[in-house]
C-alpha positions in Angstrom: 30.6 34.1 7.5 30.8 32.0 4.1 27.7 32.0 1.3 26.7 28.8 2.7 26.3 30.5 6.4 27.2 29.3 9.7 26.1 28.0 12.9 26.7 30.1 15.8 28.9 27.9 18.1 29.3 24.6 16.2 31.3 26.3 12.8 29.6 24.3 10.5 28.9 24.7 7.1 25.0 25.0 6.8 23.8 24.2 3.3 20.4 25.2 1.8 18.2 22.3 -0.1 20.0 23.4 -3.7 23.3 22.8 -1.8 22.6 19.5 -0.9 21.5 18.0 -4.2 23.4 14.6 -4.9 27.0 14.6 -5.6 27.4 13.6 -9.4 29.4 10.4 -8.4 27.0 9.2 -5.8 24.5 9.6 -8.2 26.4 8.0 -10.9 26.8 4.4 -8.7 23.3 4.5 -7.5 22.2 4.6 -11.0 24.7 1.3 -11.7 23.3 -0.2 -8.9 20.2 0.1 -10.2 21.6 -1.2 -13.5 22.8 -4.0 -12.1 19.5 -4.7 -9.9 17.6 -5.0 -12.7 19.6 -7.9 -14.6 18.7 -9.9 -11.2 17.0 -12.5 -12.3 14.2 -11.1 -9.8 13.6 -8.6 -12.1 14.1 -10.6 -15.0 11.4 -13.1 -14.4 8.7 -9.7 -13.4 9.4 -8.4 -17.0 8.5 -11.0 -18.4 5.2 -12.4 -16.2 4.1 -9.2 -16.5 4.0 -9.2 -20.3 2.3 -12.4 -20.7 -0.1 -11.3 -17.8 -0.5 -7.4 -20.1 -1.2 -10.3 -23.0 -4.2 -12.7 -21.8 -7.7 -11.9 -22.5 -8.1 -14.6 -19.8 -6.4 -12.2 -17.3 -7.4 -9.0 -18.3 -10.8 -10.0 -18.4 -10.7 -10.7 -14.6 -8.5 -7.7 -13.7 -11.3 -5.8 -15.6 -13.9 -7.2 -13.8 -12.4 -6.2 -10.6 -11.9 -3.1 -11.2 -15.7 -2.3 -12.5 -17.2 -4.4 -9.1 -14.2 -1.7 -6.9 -16.1 1.2 -8.5 -19.5 -0.3 -8.0 -18.3 -0.6 -4.0 -17.5 3.3 -4.0 -20.9 4.0 -5.8 -22.8 1.6 -3.4 -20.3 3.1 -0.6 -22.0 7.0 -1.3 -25.7 5.5 -1.1 -24.8 3.9 2.8 -25.8 0.7 0.8 -23.7 -1.7 2.7 -25.6 -4.9 2.1 -24.8 -4.4 -1.7 -20.6 -3.7 -0.6 -21.1 -6.6 1.3 -22.2 -8.8 -1.5 -19.9 -6.9 -4.2 -16.7 -7.3 -1.8 -17.1 -11.4 -2.0 -17.7 -11.1 -5.7 -14.4 -9.4 -5.8 -12.7 -11.7 -3.3 -14.3 -15.0 -5.6 -12.4 -13.1 -8.8 -9.5 -12.0 -7.1 -9.0 -16.3 -5.8 -9.4 -17.4 -9.6 -7.0 -14.2 -10.4 -4.5 -15.4 -7.8 -5.1 -19.4 -8.7 -3.2 -18.7 -12.5 0.4 -19.8 -11.4 1.8 -16.8 -14.1 -0.8 -14.5 -11.5 0.9 -16.3 -8.6 4.1 -16.1 -9.7 4.2 -12.5 -10.3 3.1 -11.6 -7.4 5.8 -13.7 -5.3 8.2 -12.1 -7.6 7.3 -8.5 -6.4 7.9 -9.4 -2.7 11.0 -10.8 -3.7 12.0 -7.5 -5.5 10.8 -5.2 -2.9 12.8 -7.2 -0.4 15.9 -7.6 -2.5 14.9 -3.1 -2.4 14.9 -3.0 1.2 17.8 -5.4 1.7 20.2 -2.7 -0.3 18.7 -0.5 2.2 19.3 -1.8 4.8 22.5 -2.5 3.8 23.3 1.3 2.8 22.0 2.6 6.5 23.8 0.0 8.2 26.9 0.8 6.3 26.7 4.2 6.9 25.7 4.2 10.7 28.8 2.1 11.4 30.9 5.3 10.2 28.6 8.0 11.8 25.4 8.5 14.0 24.1 11.9 12.9 21.5 12.0 15.8 24.3 11.6 18.8 26.9 12.9 16.4 29.6 10.2 17.1 30.1 6.5 16.3 28.3 5.2 19.0 24.7 4.1 18.2 21.9 5.9 20.1 20.2 4.6 23.1 16.7 3.2 22.7 14.7 4.2 25.8 10.8 2.7 25.3 
């Protein structure tokens, strides 16, 4: 038996969690891809919008007011005062609508969604490409049949 151990019958090496650390070449490619993604238009716009939002006093006041009201809700929930919770939730909705009505904020939120979509797309491509090569569950290149 090697230092990694052997599975009985299958003769496959068994690795510990420490031995499963990502190979340096894979990690380097992942970092390269991450760096490339940060140059996308979506990420560039996101960073610019984030700076504008952080330095806009009106936006920061609205965000602070929403956070304060959220804390008030927690307090009133602990006192089991649903009437005040409902009242404050409506106040938060008004503040949130005002915040969302500011163009840079709505554009920022849309860009967050775009970046999430881009990351999900990259993950899907990786998963699908790997799935074409192997199927860990059944040990073959065939896709498993779905039984719902």
